[in-house]
Every structure is written in structure tokens, then in C-alpha cells.
C-alpha positions in Angstrom: -15.7 18.0 23.6 -13.7 20.5 25.6 -11.7 23.3 24.3 -8.0 23.1 24.0 -5.9 23.7 27.3 -5.1 27.4 27.8 -1.7 28.2 26.4 0.6 29.6 29.2 3.1 32.3 28.4 6.7 31.1 27.9 9.1 31.6 30.7 12.4 32.1 28.9 13.9 31.7 25.6 14.9 28.2 26.8 11.4 26.8 25.8 11.7 28.4 22.4 15.1 26.6 21.8 13.8 23.3 22.6 10.7 23.5 20.4 10.8 21.4 17.2 12.0 23.3 14.1 9.6 24.0 11.1 11.9 21.8 9.1 11.5 18.8 11.3 7.6 19.3 11.1 7.7 19.5 7.3 10.0 16.4 6.9 7.8 14.3 9.4 4.4 15.5 7.8 5.6 14.9 4.3 7.3 11.5 5.0 4.1 10.1 6.8 1.8 11.3 4.0 4.1 9.7 1.2 4.3 6.4 3.2 0.4 6.6 3.8 -0.3 6.4 0.0 2.6 3.9 -0.7 1.3 1.4 1.7 -2.3 1.6 0.4 -0.9 0.7 -3.1 1.4 -2.2 -1.7 -1.3 -3.7 0.3 -4.0 -3.2 -2.7 -1.5 -4.8 -5.1 -0.9 -7.8 -2.6 -4.6 -8.6 -2.2 -6.1 -7.3 -5.5 -5.4 -10.4 -7.8 -6.7 -12.6 -5.2 -10.2 -11.3 -5.5 -10.2 -11.6 -9.4 -8.7 -8.2 -10.1 -12.0 -6.4 -9.5 -12.2 -2.6 -9.1 -14.4 -3.0 -6.3 -11.2 -4.3 -4.3 -9.6 -1.0 -4.5 -12.7 0.8 -3.6 -13.0 -1.6 -0.7 -9.3 -0.7 0.3 -10.2 3.0 0.1 -13.2 2.4 2.5 -11.0 0.5 4.9 -8.4 3.2 4.8 -10.9 5.9 5.2 -12.1 4.3 8.3 -8.7 3.8 9.6 -7.9 7.5 8.9 -11.2 8.3 11.0 -9.6 6.3 13.8 -6.2 8.2 13.5 -8.0 11.5 13.4 -10.3 10.6 16.5 -7.1 9.7 18.4 -5.5 13.0 17.4 -8.5 14.9 18.6 -8.9 13.3 21.8 -5.2 13.4 22.6 -5.0 17.1 21.7 -8.2 18.2 23.6 -8.0 16.0 26.7 -4.4 15.8 27.7 -1.6 18.2 28.3 1.2 18.6 25.6 3.5 16.9 27.9 1.3 13.7 28.1 0.3 13.8 24.5 4.0 13.5 23.7 4.4 10.7 26.1 1.5 8.6 24.9 2.4 9.1 21.3 6.1 8.0 22.2 4.5 4.8 23.6 2.5 4.0 20.5 5.3 4.6 18.2 7.5 2.2 20.3 4.8 -0.4 20.2 4.6 -0.2 16.5 8.3 -0.5 16.0 8.2 -3.7 18.2 5.3 -5.1 15.9 7.3 -4.2 12.9 10.3 -6.2 14.0 8.1 -9.1 15.2 6.3 -9.3 11.8 9.4 -9.0 9.9 10.5 -12.3 11.5 7.3 -14.0 11.0 6.2 -13.0 7.5 7.9 -12.3 4.1 7.9 -8.7 5.1 6.5 -6.7 8.1 3.3 -5.9 6.1 2.6 -8.6 3.9 2.2 -12.2 4.9 3.5 -15.2 2.9 1.7 -17.1 0.1 0.0 -19.2 2.7 -2.7 -16.4 3.3 -5.6 -17.1 1.0 -9.0 -15.5 1.2 -12.1 -18.0 1.4 -14.5 -17.8 -1.2 -17.3 -15.4 -0.5 -19.9 -13.7 -2.9 -19.1 -10.3 -1.2 -15.7 -10.4 0.1 -15.7 -6.8 1.6 -15.2 -8.0 5.2 -12.3 -10.3 4.1 -10.6 -7.2 2.5 -11.1 -5.0 5.5 -9.8 -7.6 7.9 -6.8 -8.3 5.9 -5.9 -4.7 5.9 -6.7 -3.9 9.3 -4.4 -7.0 10.6 -1.5 -6.4 8.3 -1.1 -2.5 7.6 -3.7 -1.4 10.0 -1.6 -0.2 13.0 1.1 1.5 10.9 -1.5 3.3 8.8 -3.4 4.3 12.0 -0.2 5.8 13.3 0.6 7.5 10.0 -2.9 9.0 9.8 -2.5 10.6 13.2 0.6 12.6 12.1 -1.1 15.2 10.1 -3.7 16.5 12.6 -1.6 15.9 15.6 1.6 17.6 14.4 -0.4 20.5 13.1 -1.9 20.9 16.5 1.6 20.9 18.1 2.9 23.1 15.4 0.0 25.6 16.3 1.2 25.7 19.9 4.9 26.3 18.9 4.9 28.5 16.0 3.0 31.5 14.5 2.7 30.1 11.0 -0.7 28.8 9.8 -0.7 25.0 10.4 -3.2 24.6 7.4 0.0 24.8 5.1 1.2 21.6 6.6 -2.1 20.0 5.5 -1.5 21.1 1.9 2.1 19.7 2.2 0.6 16.5 3.6 -1.6 16.1 0.4 1.3 16.9 -1.8 3.2 13.8 -0.1 0.2 11.7 -0.7 0.0 12.8 -4.2 3.8 12.0 -4.9 3.4 8.7 -3.0 0.5 7.8 -5.2 2.3 8.9 -8.7 5.6 7.6 -8.0 4.4 3.9 -7.0 3.5 2.6 -10.6 5.9 4.7 -12.5 9.0 3.9 -10.2 8.7 1.7 -7.3 6.6 -1.0 -9.0 8.8 -0.9 -12.1 12.1 -1.2 -10.1 11.1 -3.8 -7.3 9.5 -6.8 -6.7 6.5 -6.8 -4.1 8.6 -8.2 -1.2 11.4 -5.6 -1.8 8.8 -2.7 -1.9 7.5 -4.0 1.4 10.9 -4.1 3.1 11.9 -0.7 1.5 8.5 0.8 2.8 9.1 -0.7 6.3 12.6 0.7 6.4 11.1 4.2 5.6 8.5 3.7 8.1 11.2 3.1 10.8 12.8 6.4 9.8 9.4 8.1 10.2 9.1 6.5 13.7 12.4 8.0 14.6 11.5 11.4 13.2 8.0 11.5 14.8 9.5 10.2 17.9 11.9 13.0 18.1 9.0 15.5 17.8 6.9 13.7 20.4 9.9 13.8 22.8 10.4 17.4 22.1 6.7 18.1 22.9 6.7 16.0 26.1 9.8 17.7 27.3 8.8 21.3 26.3 8.9 23.6 29.3 6.3 25.8 27.8 3.6 24.8 25.2 4.1 28.0 23.1 6.7 30.5 22.5 6.1 34.0 24.1 4.7 36.0 21.2 1.7 33.6 20.4 -1.5 34.6 21.8 -4.6 32.4 22.3 -7.2 32.9 19.8 -10.3 34.9 20.6 -12.4 32.1 19.3 -10.7 29.5 21.3 -13.7 29.2 23.5 -16.1 29.6 20.8 -17.4 26.2 19.7 -18.4 25.6 16.1 -22.1 25.7 15.4 -24.2 22.7 14.7 -24.5 24.0 11.1 -20.7 24.3 10.7 -20.1 20.9 12.1 -22.7 19.5 9.7 -21.1 21.1 6.8 -17.7 19.8 7.9 -19.2 16.3 7.7 -21.3 16.7 4.6 -18.6 18.3 2.3 -16.0 15.7 2.5 -18.6 13.0 2.4 -19.9 14.3 -0.9 -16.3 14.6 -2.3 -15.4 11.2 -1.0 -18.5 9.6 -2.5 -17.8 11.3 -5.9 -14.3 9.9 -5.9 -15.4 6.4 -5.3 -18.5 6.7 -7.6 -16.3 8.0 -10.4 -13.8 5.4 -10.0 -16.6 2.8 -10.2 -18.0 4.4 -13.4 -14.7 4.8 -15.0 -13.3 1.3 -14.4 -16.6 -0.8 -14.5 -18.9 1.1 -17.1 -16.5 2.9 -19.4 -13.1 1.2 -19.5 -11.4 -1.0 -17.0 -7.9 0.4 -17.4 -5.4 0.1 -14.5 -4.4 3.9 -15.0 -8.0 4.8 -14.4 -7.8 3.5 -10.8 -5.2 6.0 -10.1 -6.5 9.0 -12.1 -9.6 10.0 -9.9 -7.6 9.6 -6.7 -4.8 12.1 -8.1 -7.5 14.7 -9.0 -9.2 14.4 -5.6 -5.8 14.8 -3.7 -4.9 17.7 -6.2 -8.1 19.7 -5.2 -7.1 19.2 -1.5 -3.8 20.6 -2.4 -5.0 23.6 -4.2 -7.8 24.5 -1.9 -5.6 24.2 1.4 -2.4 25.6 0.3 -3.8 29.1 -0.4 -7.0 31.0 -0.7 -6.2 32.3 -4.3 -6.8 29.0 -6.0 -10.4 28.6 -5.1 -12.9 31.3 -6.6 -16.5 30.3 -5.5 -18.0 32.2 -8.6 -15.8 30.3 -11.1 -16.1 27.0 -9.7 -19.9 27.1 -8.9 -20.3 27.7 -12.5 -17.9 25.0 -13.6 -19.9 22.7 -11.4 -23.1 23.5 -13.2 -21.6 23.3 -16.6 -20.0 19.8 -15.7 -23.3 18.6 -14.4 -25.2 19.2 -17.8 -22.2 17.9 -19.7 -22.1 14.7 -17.6 -25.8 14.0 -17.9 -25.4 14.3 -21.5 -22.3 11.7 -21.6 -24.4 9.4 -19.4 -27.2 9.5 -22.1 -24.8 8.8 -24.9 -25.2 5.6 -26.7 -23.3 2.5 -25.5 -19.6 2.6 -26.3 -19.7 6.0 -27.9 -17.3 8.7 -27.2 -15.2 6.9 -24.7 -12.2 9.3 -24.4 -14.9 12.2 -24.1 -16.8 10.3 -21.3 -13.7 9.9 -19.5 -12.6 13.5 -19.9 -16.2 14.6 -18.8 -16.5 12.4 -15.6 -12.9 13.4 -14.6 -13.7 17.2 -15.1 -17.0 16.5 -13.2 -15.0 14.9 -10.3 -12.6 17.8 -10.2 -15.4 20.3 -10.1 -17.3 18.7 -7.4 -14.2 18.2 -5.2 -12.9 21.7 -5.7 -16.5 23.0 -4.6 -16.4 20.7 -1.5 -12.9 21.3 -0.5 -12.8 24.9 -1.5 -15.8 25.5 0.7 -14.4 23.3 3.5 -11.0 25.3 3.4 -13.1 28.7 3.5 -14.8 27.4 6.8 -11.7 26.0 8.6 -11.6 27.2 12.0 -9.0 28.7 14.2 -6.1 26.5 15.3 -7.6 25.8 18.7 -10.5 23.9 16.9 -8.1 22.3 14.4 -8.5 18.7 15.6 -12.3 18.9 15.7 -12.1 20.1 12.2 -9.9 17.2 11.0 -12.1 14.7 13.0 -15.3 15.7 11.2 -13.4 16.0 7.7 -12.4 12.3 8.1 -15.7 11.3 9.6 -17.2 12.7 6.3 -14.8 10.8 4.1 -15.6 7.5 5.8 -19.4 8.0 5.5 -18.9 8.7 1.8 -17.0 5.6 1.4 -19.4 3.5 3.3 -22.2 4.7 1.0 -20.6 3.8 -2.2 -19.0 0.7 -1.2 -21.5 -0.9 1.2 -24.9 0.9 0.5 -24.9 1.8 -3.2 -24.5 -1.8 -4.5 -27.5 -3.0 -2.5 -30.0 -0.2 -3.8 -28.6 0.4 -7.2 -28.3 -2.2 -10.2 -26.0 0.2 -12.0 -23.5 2.9 -10.8 -26.5 5.0 -9.7 -24.4 6.6 -6.8 -22.5 8.7 -9.3 -25.6 10.8 -10.4 -27.0 10.7 -6.8 -23.8 12.3 -5.5 -23.6 14.8 -8.5 -27.2 16.0 -7.5 -26.5 15.9 -3.6 -23.4 18.2 -4.3 -25.8 20.7 -6.0 -28.1 20.7 -3.0 -25.2 21.1 -0.6 -23.7 23.9 -2.8 -27.1 25.8 -2.8 -27.3 25.4 1.0 -23.9 26.8 1.5 -24.4 30.0 -0.8 -27.7 30.6 1.1 -26.3 30.2 4.5 -23.3 32.5 3.5 -24.6 36.0 3.4 -21.4 37.2 1.7 -21.8 34.9 -1.0 -22.8 36.0 -4.7 -26.4 34.7 -4.2 -27.1 37.6 -1.6 -25.4 40.3 -3.6 -27.8 40.9 -6.4 -31.3 40.1 -7.3 -30.0 39.1 -10.8 -27.7 36.6 -9.3 -30.6 34.9 -7.6 -32.6 34.9 -10.7 -29.8 33.3 -12.6 -29.3 30.7 -10.0 -32.9 29.9 -10.3 -32.8 29.5 -14.0 -29.6 27.4 -13.5 -31.4 25.1 -11.1 -34.5 24.7 -13.5 -32.2 23.7 -16.4 -30.4 21.1 -14.2 -33.7 19.8 -13.1 -34.9 19.6 -16.7 -31.6 17.8 -17.8 -32.0 15.3 -14.9 -35.7 14.6 -15.9 -34.4 14.1 -19.6 -31.8 11.8 -18.3 -34.1 9.7 -16.2 -36.6 9.4 -19.1 -34.0 8.5 -21.4 -33.2 5.6 -19.3 -36.7 4.6 -18.8 -37.2 4.7 -22.8 -34.1 2.4 -23.2 -35.3 -0.2 -20.8 -38.9 0.0 -22.2 -37.5 -1.0 -25.7 -36.7 -4.3 -24.4 -32.9 -4.0 -25.0 -31.9 -4.5 -21.4 -33.2 -8.1 -20.2 -31.4 -7.9 -17.0 -28.9 -6.0 -15.0 -27.2 -7.3 -11.9 -24.4 -5.9 -9.6 -22.3 -7.4 -6.9 -18.9 -6.9 -5.7 -17.5 -8.1 -9.0 -19.0 -5.3 -11.0 -22.3 -4.4 -13.1 -23.3 -7.1 -15.5 -26.0 -6.5 -18.2 -27.8 -9.1 -20.5 -29.1 -7.2 -23.6 -31.2 -8.5 -26.4 -31.5 -7.6 -30.0 -32.7 -9.2 -33.1 -29.5 -11.2 -33.5 -29.2 -12.6 -30.0 -28.6 -12.3 -26.3 -25.5 -10.5 -25.1 -23.5 -10.4 -21.8 -22.0 -7.0 -21.3 -19.7 -5.7 -18.6 -19.0 -2.1 -19.0 -18.0 -1.7 -22.7 -16.6 -5.3 -22.7 -18.9 -8.0 -24.3 -18.4 -11.4 -22.6 -20.3 -13.5 -25.0 -23.4 -13.9 -27.3 -25.8 -16.6 -27.9 -27.6 -16.3 -31.3 -31.4 -16.6 -31.7 -31.3 -18.6 -35.0 -32.3 -22.0 -34.2 -29.7 -23.4 -36.7 -26.9 -21.5 -35.0 -28.3 -21.2 -31.2 -25.6 -23.7 -29.9 -22.8 -22.4 -32.2 -19.7 -20.9 -30.6 -19.6 -17.2 -31.3 -17.4 -14.2 -30.8 -14.1 -14.9 -29.4 -14.8 -18.7 -29.5 -15.6 -19.3 -33.1 -14.5 -22.3 -34.8 -11.5 -20.7 -36.4 -10.5 -19.1 -33.2 -7.4 -20.3 -31.3 -9.2 -22.2 -28.8 -12.0 -23.3 -31.4 -9.0 -25.0 -33.6 -7.6 -26.6 -30.6 -10.9 -28.2 -29.3 -12.0 -29.1 -32.7 -8.7 -30.8 -33.8 -7.2 -32.0 -30.8 -6.0 -35.6 -31.6 -7.9 -38.1 -29.2 -6.0 -41.1 -28.6 -7.6 -44.4 -29.5 -8.2 -46.7 -26.5 -7.9 -50.4 -26.4 -11.4 -50.8 -27.3 -10.9 -48.8 -30.5 -13.0 -45.9 -29.3 -11.5 -42.4 -29.2 -10.7 -41.3 -25.8 -12.8 -38.6 -24.0 -11.2 -35.0 -23.5 -10.7 -33.4 -20.2 -11.1 -29.7 -20.6 -10.5 -27.0 -17.9 -11.7 -23.5 -18.3 -10.9 -20.5 -16.4 -13.8 -17.9 -16.8 -17.5 -18.9 -17.8 -18.7 -15.9 -19.6 -21.9 -17.1 -21.3 -20.7 -20.9 -21.5 -19.9 -20.6 -25.0 -16.9 -23.2 -24.8 -19.3 -25.8 -23.6 -20.6 -26.1 -27.2 -17.3 -27.9 -28.1 -18.2 -30.8 -25.8 -18.7 -34.2 -27.1 -20.5 -37.0 -25.4 -18.2 -38.5 -22.5 -16.0 -35.4 -22.5 -15.4 -33.7 -19.1 -15.5 -29.8 -19.0 -14.5 -28.4 -15.6 -15.2 -24.5 -15.6 -14.0 -22.1 -12.8 -15.7 -19.1 -12.3 -15.4 -16.4 -9.4 -18.8 -14.4 -9.9 -21.9 -16.3 -8.8 -24.1 -13.8 -10.9 -22.4 -15.1 -14.0 -23.0 -18.6 -13.0 -26.7 -17.8 -12.4 -27.1 -16.7 -16.0 -26.2 -20.1 -17.3 -27.5 -22.5 -14.8 -31.0 -23.4 -13.1 -34.3 -24.6 -14.7 -34.6 -21.6 -17.2 -31.1 -20.1 -17.8 -30.6 -17.0 -20.1 -27.8 -18.6 -21.8 -28.1 -22.4 -22.7 -24.7 -23.2 -23.9 -24.0 -25.2 -20.7 -27.5 -26.7 -20.6 -27.3 -28.0 -24.0 -23.8 -29.2 -23.9 -23.1 -33.0 -24.6 -20.1 -33.0 -22.2 -20.2 -33.5 -18.6 -20.0 -30.0 -17.0 -18.7 -29.1 -13.5 -18.9 -25.6 -12.4 -16.5 -24.6 -9.7 -17.4 -21.3 -7.9 -14.4 -19.3 -6.6 -11.0 -18.0 -7.8 -9.5 -20.4 -10.4 -5.9 -20.4 -8.9 -7.0 -20.9 -5.5 -9.3 -23.8 -6.5 -6.6 -25.4 -8.6 -4.2 -25.1 -5.6 -6.6 -26.7 -3.2 -7.1 -29.5 -5.6 -3.3 -30.1 -6.1 -2.9 -30.1 -2.3 -5.6 -32.8 -2.1 -3.9 -34.9 -4.7 -6.7 -34.2 -7.2 -4.8 -33.3 -10.1 -7.4 -32.7 -13.1 -5.2 -34.3 -15.9 -6.4 -31.6 -18.5 -5.8 -32.3 -22.1 -6.8 -28.7 -22.8 -6.5 -25.7 -20.4 -8.3 -22.5 -21.5 -7.6 -19.3 -19.6 -10.2 -16.8 -20.5 -10.1 -14.3 -17.6 -8.2 -11.5 -19.5 -10.6 -10.4 -22.1 -12.0 -7.9 -19.7 -9.5 -5.3 -19.1 -9.5 -6.0 -15.4 -6.7 -8.6 -15.1 -6.4 -11.0 -12.3 -2.5 -10.8 -12.3 -1.8 -13.9 -10.2 -3.3 -16.0 -13.0 -0.2 -14.9 -15.2 2.8 -15.6 -13.0 5.6 -18.1 -13.0 4.0 -19.6 -9.8 0.6 -19.9 -11.6 2.2 -21.5 -14.9 3.9 -24.1 -12.6 0.5 -25.0 -11.0 -1.2 -25.3 -14.6 1.5 -27.7 -15.8 0.8 -30.0 -12.7 -2.7 -30.1 -13.8 -2.1 -31.2 -17.4 -2.3 -34.8 -18.7 0.8 -35.0 -20.6 3.4 -33.0 -22.8 0.8 -33.2 -25.4 -1.5 -31.0 -23.5 -2.4 -27.6 -24.8 -2.8 -24.3 -22.9 -4.9 -21.5 -24.7 -4.6 -18.0 -23.4 -7.3 -15.5 -24.5 -5.5 -12.2 -24.7 -8.0 -10.1 -26.6 -7.8 -6.9 -24.8 -8.5 -3.1 -25.7 -6.1 -1.7 -23.1 -3.3 -4.2 -22.5 -0.9 -6.3 -24.8 -0.4 -9.4 -22.6 1.5 -11.4 -25.0 5.0 -10.6 -23.7 4.0 -11.8 -20.4 2.7 -15.2 -21.7 5.7 -15.6 -24.0 8.0 -14.8 -21.0 6.2 -17.6 -19.1 6.5 -20.2 -21.9 10.3 -19.4 -22.2 10.8 -19.9 -18.5 9.4 -23.3 -18.7 10.8 -24.2 -22.2 7.5 -24.4 -23.8 6.5 -23.7 -27.5 4.0 -20.9 -28.4 1.9 -19.8 -31.3 -0.6 -17.0 -31.9 -4.0 -17.2 -33.8 -5.8 -14.0 -34.5 -9.1 -13.4 -35.9 -9.0 -9.6 -36.9 -11.8 -7.9 -35.2 -12.8 -10.9 -32.9 -10.0 -12.5 -30.9 -6.3 -13.0 -30.1 -5.3 -16.2 -28.7 -1.7 -17.6 -27.8 -1.4 -21.3 -27.6 1.2 -23.1 -25.5 2.3 -26.7 -25.2 5.5 -28.6 -24.2 5.2 -30.5 -27.4 5.6 -28.1 -30.5 4.0 -30.7 -32.8 0.8 -30.1 -31.1 0.9 -26.5 -32.3 1.8 -27.7 -36.0 -1.5 -29.7 -36.5 -2.6 -28.8 -39.9 -5.6 -26.9 -38.9 -3.7 -24.9 -36.4 -0.5 -24.3 -38.5 -2.6 -22.9 -41.3 -4.1 -20.1 -39.3 -1.3 -19.4 -36.8 1.8 -17.5 -36.8 4.7 -17.0 -34.4 4.2 -14.5 -31.7 5.5 -11.3 -32.8 6.3 -9.0 -29.8 6.4 -5.2 -29.8 8.5 -5.3 -26.6 9.6 -7.7 -23.8 8.9 -7.5 -20.1 10.5 -9.1 -17.2 9.1 -12.5 -16.0 5.9 -11.9 -14.0 5.9 -13.7 -10.7 4.0 -13.5 -7.4 6.4 -10.9 -6.2 6.7 -8.9 -9.4 4.3 -7.6 -12.1 3.5 -4.2 -13.7 0.6 -3.6 -15.9 1.9 -0.3 -17.1 4.7 -2.2 -19.0 1.9 -3.9 -21.2 -0.3 -1.0 -22.1 -1.3 -1.6 -25.7 0.7 0.1 -28.3 -0.4 -1.9 -31.4 
């Protein structure tokens, strides 16, 4: 690594007149940061439903973007340390021109310059991380790369042409990122379909290319790299020590890992609510803004104590009984994320170097962020069967903080012996609480409550046993139970009881009499296996075709000794199809393998992680193609703590002139039944327990181009 080129004195005021204005820097950096996060959300919205709506998709997106960010910061570092300002401007101008050309070409080939058409489909894979990364790299990778270079590169140029601190531009960049993040779900997603969002973003990106191009052209044609009154820093030739470089790597790595670990914990173990995907990232960005905007926000004495307090609070909440104090847990974990990120980013801001080493600083920062993401997304699922990365990162932050205060001889740790004694006491308390938490987990497992816990890309699944039966749980969502009592062992339970909407349909569907006088067999399609409860409704000769995206869920119900035996014990012919249901149905239709279902059950929405692409106009058209006749019935399972999806299903039914009715079992399930023949919904058993669907609000028709989960947040 070489030091920045020496800054020659300006010859005349001519150079000063030609340097970019402060306002142009502000506009370009703010716009680049705003677009940087908008494109993440647009790309995430495009691919999220294609992988079952799993929160892991969003974390994988964050990993991909962190790696691209590292590439952008590496480019900015090499450019600013290896080339003269004139060559920096020329090289960057060339890349901006190439990006504009690519934007135009892709705009002609695809639905928009950043999203391919509906023909793009992922292939099924138990761990689709590489598919997500490949898609993002080939669609928005180049624009994201250029946007990510803007912050460090323009701050380097700014430090050469202006006297003001360039780090305020970094705070402005994070403010732009935060606004880009917040305005997307509350404004852009509500107002525009996905294709329009992509085109609007592309137009704004073209404006950014022009603004950044003007800055690059100015630097390339600047007679002098700095105005006369800017002097070279005395530390310009003093390279950061290895200790400093490691801290610049470790601090952002810890903050990044905490961001993704908290997102995993909130959306998989606590409550899979769409808003909770955004909340941790907002907190993360807010701490960047506070710490780099001014020194007055981060007070080590305050935030070191806050970290210790949140450590104790968080371990207490992690040890809380299943499903207890959900709002308190969410608040505790978000406060802990805030404390950890304030400590990491605050100490990072305190150690920021002179402007001459700015690009090195940002390179190490981005490398740390990428390492933290890699640990949570790629490594943690291989070594933990639960969200263990959260606790490990929390403890690692404490070790890192202790290292920082010991190395900093001006810290409170070195001021008084009393402070060191207090720190030692706090450390002992933290270790005792950690030991208590570990013993609580061991005792919980030793009681036999937890039969098995598995984790993969689609989340953490637990099979738990109690005197009543065997339960499949994902976070706080129960996906099914099989009773121990032999008399009820194969009896449908929970959401699928005999008097539920789907139970009434499957028990009372009129089977036409064949010429032989024998009732015809039913063909039933099921989206979402759960524990296989619906297989209990099968009669000899019936065909049940079950679509399931998660191979671990299938493993609980198949094999020589399955944990759940509904599928094994069923009298029907059961076919399990591994993969996303919509993609599988589309492939079957393309190969002229229409399934001719009498009943199609859509049970992919009881978890609050919603595969939106199963509730669109295009998906509904596909379902109708696979039905046997107008007498066929579709049963939508809409039991959901966070979302009221009834307006979506009713809107789809109206679009295709279908009848609807609702069957609720208070405390158990909520089903909406849909059929082209209204008489099928007036069968005596169904009519007795159903009612017209009463909506609290209406929403625009969901399509592959438009959907908004915030419009259906539950209010009832």
C-alpha cells in the first residue's frame, strides 16, 4: 500500500474555480446512497418470493451487497492511492460511460434495466445462496458496484479540493441510505408496480451517472489537485499500525454480524413480520449517522455501560419461556443491536485517520462488513442448529470492547483503579449470566421437550414433544401437531380439524358416481406440507399431490421412521414434490401435465413469512388451469398473527369472477374457500359454518408487478 500522491500547491485561483462545488459533492453522494439502498430493496422484492419468502433470502442479499460494497471500496482505494487525480477522473469516467451503455442495452432486452422478465426462474436447491448471489451480481451488480465507489472516492477527491472534513459526507451518505430504506415500503412500493419502480430507479441512476460524470470530469481536468491553502497532513506518511488495521476490520465485522444475527433472530425465532426485516437495518444505519456526523453523539462511558446492561437484558429474554413477552423481546434485541452498533461504529469513528488514509479506512471497513455477513449467512448455519450467532456476536463485541479500552490509554479503564475493579465485576456478572443462560438451554433439552432442531436456508425448525403429542414449530409459529393417543393419532388437528374450512371441503366434497356405480376418487393438490396432517383425509384411491419447498420439512414425514406419520398412514396415494409450488405448477403446465385437482389447498401463509408470488393474479390464473372443473374448490389458509390476507384473496376471486366464503374456528384457523360454482360453497356442512368474507379494508389487485405487505398488516 503506498501513500497518497503528494499534493502540489495550486498555481492560481484558476484551479480553485474549476474544482467541484461542495453542493455538487453533497448531491452526488446523497443520490448515490439513496439509490444504493433502493436498488437493494427492489432486487430483494423481485427475488424474495421466488425462494419461498424466507428471511434468509434478505440476509443473503445483504451478504451479496456487502461483498459488492467491498469491491467498490477496493476499487476506490486502488484508484486513489495508485493513480494521479487526472487518471482517477478518466478511469472513472470510462466506467460511468460503460454503465450507461449497459443500462440502455438491458433496458431493451429485459422488462427494465435491472430486472429480467418472468422467464427467469431459480432452479431448486436446498441451499440457494449461490443462486441469489449470482442473480444479484448479473442484474444489479455493476450499478451497485459503481454506486458503492462514490462515497469513498468522492470523499477522497473532496479532501484534495476542500478544507472541510470529508467524514461529514459519510454521515450524509448514511442519511441518504436511511431515507432510501424508509421511503421504499411507505412510498415507492405503495405507489408503483415493480416494473415502474425499476424504470424510475434506472432514470434516477442515469441522473447519478451524469452528476458523478461531471465530478470525474472536473477532477480529470483540474489543473491542481488542491487549493492553495490546503496543507498536507503530518500523518500522511505514517501508515496505520497493524493493531489499528485489525480494529478497523473487527469493529465493522462485529456490527455487521450483529445486524444479520438480529434479523435472523427477530424474523425466524420471534415473529416473521415484514417490518422487522427493515427495522434492524434502520438501527444499523442510524448508528453510522450518529457516530460519523459528530463526536458529540458517541460517549464511551455511556454506551459501554449500555452494552453491559443490554447484554444482561438480552440473555434474560433469550432464556424466557417459549412465546413469552414477544414485544419485550423485540424491544430488547433491537436495543441490544443499537448498543452494539453504537459501540462498534463509535470506536471506529474515534479511530478514523487523516484524509490521506481515508480510502484504506473505508476498504478495511467494507472488508469487515463482508466478513461479518459471510459468518452469519454461510458459516453460522453450518455450525449452529439455532440462531447461535446472535449470542456469539454479542459476547465477541464484549471481548472487542475490552480490547479497545485496554489499548486506549486515555480510556476510563486507565483513569482510576475503581473503574478497573468495576469493569472486572461487570465482566464476572456477564460471565455468570452467560453460564446461567447456557445451563438453562441444557436443562431445557434434558427434559426431553426438544426432539430435534434443524436449520437450513429456510429457517430453524424444531420438533417438540409433550404429553399431548409431537409439535412442529418455526419460531413462534406452530405448523402442526400429531397426538399421542392411539385413538386420535391419525386425526387431523390444529388448523386442519374436521370443522375447519379445509376439513369441511375434503369431508363433504361430492364425489361423482362413475358408470360402474363407484364414487370417483378425489385429486387433491396441497401447497405446503407442514406435518402432513391433510393426508389424513385421504381415502383409498384418492391422489394427494403435496408441494413443499423445504427438504428438512419433508424429512420429518418420510423415510422408514418418520417423526410424523400422517403421510405414511394415509390411505391415499401421496406424491411429494420438492420445490417452489408455483414454479413446479408452471413447469407441469408447460409440459401439458395439468393436474385436474378437485380441491387445491394453499397452506403456505400460516407462517408470517409470505411467499407473495402465490397470491398474485398470474398465480391465480395458473391455479385455475390445474383445476378439474368449475366445481373444483380452492382453500386458502389465512391464519396469520401479523397479516390480514383476506382482501388479497377476495380481490383475486373478483378478478376471475369466483365465489368466496369464510370459515373461522376461533383460536384455531381462518380459511377462505373459493370456487367458480357458488353452489359448491353452499353445501349444507359448509354453509352451516361459513359466512361471507367481511373485509376491514380493500387493497389493489396483487400481481407479479405489484404487492405491498404493509397494506395488509392485521388490524382486527
